[in-house]
C-alpha positions in Angstrom: 13.1 1.5 -8.6 10.4 0.5 -6.2 9.8 2.2 -2.9 11.6 -0.2 -0.5 14.7 0.0 -2.8 14.5 3.8 -2.9 14.5 3.9 0.9 17.3 1.3 1.1 19.4 3.5 -1.2 18.8 6.9 0.6 18.8 5.8 4.3 22.4 5.5 5.7 23.5 1.9 6.3 23.9 2.5 10.0 20.1 2.7 10.4 19.3 -0.4 8.4 17.8 -3.3 10.3 19.2 -6.6 8.9 16.8 -9.1 7.3 18.4 -12.4 8.1 16.8 -15.7 6.8 13.9 -13.6 5.5 13.1 -12.2 9.0 13.8 -9.0 11.0 14.2 -9.0 14.7 12.9 -5.8 16.4 14.5 -5.3 19.8 14.1 -3.0 22.7 17.5 -2.6 24.3 16.6 -0.4 27.3 17.5 -2.3 30.5 14.0 -1.8 32.1 12.0 -2.8 29.0 9.5 -5.6 29.5 8.7 -5.9 25.8 12.1 -7.1 24.6 11.6 -8.4 21.0 9.3 -9.4 18.2 10.2 -11.0 14.9 8.6 -10.6 11.5 9.1 -13.1 8.7 9.0 -11.9 5.1 8.0 -13.5 1.8 10.4 -13.2 -1.1 7.5 -12.0 -3.3 7.0 -8.9 -1.1 10.0 -6.5 -1.4 10.7 -5.0 2.1 13.1 -2.7 3.8 13.5 -2.2 7.6 15.2 0.6 9.4 15.3 2.4 12.8 16.3 5.9 13.9 16.0 4.7 17.5 19.1 2.6 17.6 21.4 5.4 18.6 20.8 6.1 22.3 20.7 9.6 23.6 23.3 10.5 26.2 22.0 12.8 29.0 23.1 16.4 28.5 24.0 15.9 24.8 22.1 16.6 21.6 19.8 14.0 20.2 21.9 11.9 17.7 19.1 12.0 15.1 17.9 15.6 15.6 21.1 17.5 16.7 19.6 20.7 15.4 17.1 20.8 18.3 18.3 22.6 21.4 18.5 20.0 24.1 18.8 22.5 26.9 15.3 23.8 26.1 13.8 20.5 24.9 10.1 20.3 24.3 8.9 16.9 25.5 8.4 14.6 22.5 10.2 16.8 20.0 12.7 14.1 19.3 10.3 11.1 19.6 10.7 8.3 17.2 9.4 4.7 16.7 11.4 1.6 17.5 11.4 0.5 13.9 9.9 1.2 10.4 9.1 -1.4 7.8 8.4 -0.4 4.2 7.0 -2.9 1.7 5.4 -2.8 -1.6 2.6 -5.0 -2.9 1.8 -4.1 -6.5 1.5 -0.3 -6.6 0.5 -0.1 -2.9 3.2 1.0 -0.4 2.8 -0.1 3.2 4.6 1.7 5.9 4.6 0.0 9.3 5.5 2.2 12.2 6.5 -0.1 15.1 6.5 0.5 18.8 7.5 -1.8 21.7 5.5 -1.1 24.8 5.4 -2.6 28.3 1.6 -3.1 28.3 -1.3 -3.0 25.9 -2.5 0.2 27.6 0.8 2.1 27.2 0.2 5.0 24.8 2.3 4.9 21.6 0.5 7.5 19.4 3.0 10.3 19.9 6.0 8.3 18.8 4.1 6.8 15.9 2.8 10.2 14.7 6.4 11.5 15.0 7.7 8.7 12.8 4.9 9.2 10.3 5.9 12.9 10.0 9.6 11.8 9.6 8.7 9.3 6.8 6.7 12.0 5.0 9.6 14.4 5.4 12.0 11.9 3.8 9.6 11.4 0.9 9.0 15.1 0.4 12.8 15.7 0.5 13.3 12.9 -2.1 10.5 14.2 -4.3 12.0 17.7 -4.1 15.4 16.5 -5.1 16.9 15.9 -8.6 16.5 12.2 -8.2 14.8 10.5 -11.1 13.1 8.2 -8.5 9.9 9.7 -7.0 7.4 8.3 -4.6 3.7 8.8 -5.2 2.2 9.7 -1.8 -1.3 8.7 -3.0 -0.1 5.0 -2.8 1.0 5.2 0.9 -0.7 3.1 3.5 0.5 3.9 7.0 -0.2 1.2 9.6 1.0 1.2 13.2 2.0 -1.9 15.1 2.2 -1.6 18.9 3.8 -4.7 20.4 3.1 -5.1 24.1 4.3 -7.5 26.8 1.6 -10.1 27.5 0.9 -10.9 31.1 1.6 -14.6 30.6 5.1 -13.9 29.1 4.3 -16.4 26.3 6.9 -16.7 23.7 6.3 -18.5 20.4 5.3 -18.3 16.8 2.0 -17.0 15.5 1.8 -20.0 13.2 -1.9 -19.7 12.5 -1.1 -16.7 10.5 -4.4 -15.1 11.4 -4.8 -11.6 10.1 -4.0 -8.9 12.6 -6.8 -6.4 13.1 -6.1 -2.7 12.7 -8.4 -0.3 14.5 -8.8 3.5 13.8 -7.4 5.4 16.8 -6.4 9.0 17.0 -6.4 9.3 13.2 -4.2 6.2 12.8 -4.7 2.6 11.9 -3.2 0.8 15.0 -2.8 -2.9 15.8 -1.9 -4.0 19.3 -0.4 -7.4 19.5 1.8 -9.3 22.0 5.6 -9.2 21.7 8.0 -12.1 22.3 6.5 -13.9 19.2 7.3 -14.4 15.6 4.8 -13.1 13.0 4.6 -13.2 9.3 4.4 -9.9 7.3 1.3 -11.2 5.5 -0.6 -11.1 8.8 -0.4 -7.3 8.7 -1.1 -6.9 5.0 -4.7 -6.7 3.6 
């Protein structure tokens, strides 16, 4: 079994983001969010899986729905941080893990949430590799990439039809691409 299929099998269905007509829509549902959506189209030749641990809102005064074992009355800021979405795809033996954040502006920091999600993905892989499952994931083949969608000043909505490659820059020990939201992209724009 390849890596996207392994994740699809072990992540509970309630966290899956549906791929409809070979595309996933990543949405920010907070009422005050400026960056509301981005869509990524997939190719049939690149097996992909999408999920989110951020689709269960936290209710004030209650435990975090994803990390209920952390004491919310003594919460350390950022302890329960998570990205808006995660896309896992496999191209030959290379595994690409895209950690996705929706931000109000290009200057809004996303590193803490992205690093927290990277830790969570590694935790899932380590738990799987420690289990009695016959399926294992070789961490040497992992390529973490971070996409920070931000709200463009012009509010432009459209499709990135040129399919230009999106540039990833090294920042804070991560490969991060900052690109406008309210657009449709193709997964191949983010792949080498």
